[in-house]
C-alpha positions as CSV (number, residue, x, y, z in Angstrom):
1,M,77.5,-5.6,-20.7
2,I,79.3,-8.9,-19.4
3,S,76.1,-10.8,-19.2
4,R,75.2,-9.9,-22.8
5,L,78.6,-11.3,-23.8
6,F,78.1,-14.4,-21.9
7,L,74.2,-14.8,-23.6
8,S,75.8,-14.1,-27.1
9,L,78.6,-16.9,-26.5
10,G,76.1,-19.2,-25.3
11,V,73.9,-18.8,-28.0
12,L,76.7,-19.1,-30.5
13,L,77.9,-22.4,-28.9
14,G,74.4,-23.8,-29.0
15,L,74.1,-23.2,-32.6
16,G,77.3,-25.0,-33.1
17,S,76.3,-28.3,-31.3
18,A,73.1,-28.2,-33.0
19,A,74.8,-28.6,-36.5
20,I,76.7,-31.5,-35.1
21,Q,73.5,-33.1,-34.0
22,A,71.9,-32.6,-37.3
23,H,74.6,-35.2,-38.6
24,E,74.4,-38.8,-38.7
25,V,77.3,-40.7,-36.8
26,R,78.5,-43.7,-38.1
27,Q,81.6,-46.1,-36.7
28,I,83.2,-47.3,-40.2
29,G,86.2,-49.9,-39.1
30,A,88.6,-47.8,-36.8
31,Y,86.8,-44.3,-37.6
32,T,83.8,-42.3,-36.4
33,L,82.3,-40.1,-39.1
34,A,79.6,-37.6,-38.5
35,V,78.3,-36.8,-42.1
36,G,75.5,-34.2,-43.1
37,F,75.1,-30.9,-44.9
38,R,77.3,-28.1,-44.1
39,A,74.3,-25.5,-43.8
40,E,71.6,-27.4,-41.6
41,P,68.9,-27.6,-42.8
42,A,69.3,-28.1,-46.1
43,F,66.8,-26.4,-48.7
44,E,66.0,-27.5,-52.5
45,D,67.5,-25.0,-54.6
46,V,70.5,-23.7,-52.1
47,V,73.9,-24.6,-52.5
48,N,75.3,-26.6,-49.8
49,A,77.9,-28.9,-49.2
50,V,78.9,-32.4,-47.7
51,D,80.2,-31.7,-44.2
52,I,82.3,-34.5,-42.6
53,F,83.9,-34.8,-38.9
54,L,86.4,-37.5,-38.9
55,N,88.2,-39.0,-35.6
56,R,89.5,-42.2,-34.5
57,T,87.2,-44.1,-32.7
58,A,89.6,-45.7,-29.9
59,D,90.9,-42.4,-28.4
60,N,88.2,-39.8,-30.0
61,K,91.3,-38.2,-31.8
62,A,91.0,-35.7,-34.4
63,I,92.0,-37.2,-38.1
64,S,93.8,-34.2,-39.5
65,V,95.8,-33.8,-42.7
66,R,97.6,-30.7,-41.0
67,D,98.7,-33.1,-38.3
68,G,100.2,-35.6,-40.7
69,D,97.5,-38.0,-41.1
70,V,96.4,-39.2,-44.6
71,V,92.9,-38.6,-45.6
72,D,91.3,-40.0,-48.6
73,L,87.8,-39.5,-48.6
74,Q,85.3,-40.2,-51.6
75,V,81.8,-39.3,-51.3
76,E,79.1,-40.5,-53.8
77,V,75.6,-39.1,-53.6
78,Q,72.5,-41.6,-53.4
79,F,68.9,-41.0,-53.9
80,R,66.8,-43.7,-52.3
81,D,63.6,-45.1,-52.6
82,A,63.1,-44.3,-48.8
83,E,65.0,-42.9,-45.7
84,D,66.5,-46.1,-44.8
85,L,69.8,-47.7,-45.2
86,D,68.3,-51.0,-46.5
87,A,66.2,-48.7,-49.3
88,A,66.7,-49.3,-53.1
89,I,69.2,-46.8,-54.5
90,L,67.5,-45.3,-57.5
91,A,70.3,-43.1,-58.5
92,A,73.9,-42.7,-57.4
93,A,76.8,-40.2,-58.5
94,P,80.3,-39.7,-57.0
95,L,81.2,-36.0,-56.2
96,Q,83.6,-34.4,-58.8
97,E,85.9,-33.3,-56.0
98,P,87.0,-35.2,-53.1
99,P,86.1,-33.3,-49.9
100,S,89.1,-30.8,-48.5
101,Q,90.3,-30.0,-44.7
102,D,88.4,-26.9,-43.3
103,F,90.0,-24.0,-42.6
104,A,89.2,-23.7,-39.0
105,V,88.5,-27.2,-37.7
106,S,91.0,-30.0,-38.1
107,N,88.8,-32.9,-38.4
108,R,86.3,-31.4,-40.4
109,Y,86.0,-32.1,-44.3
110,N,83.6,-30.5,-46.8
111,A,82.9,-31.0,-50.5
């Protein structure tokens, strides 16, 4: 029974880290963001959300509204000519609502 519990916990922890690995990590000024889809992998015609993890780069501290940090995130969705940062933007639109803080994870924001 104990070995099954540890195995299940290990599988759950492994799945959690796989979702983070699917996110793209970028440093923007003093902050490090990991951005991806809430449900990975993303499929066409399946509802999903933007998923953002936000930390201060200097000390890797989680940036959390609940801890008193001020967070003002805005997301623009872009359709590009290719999967490249320098690719031409064919269409772009801001999300209607800004990301809000996740209930369980202090540095996670979803929209």
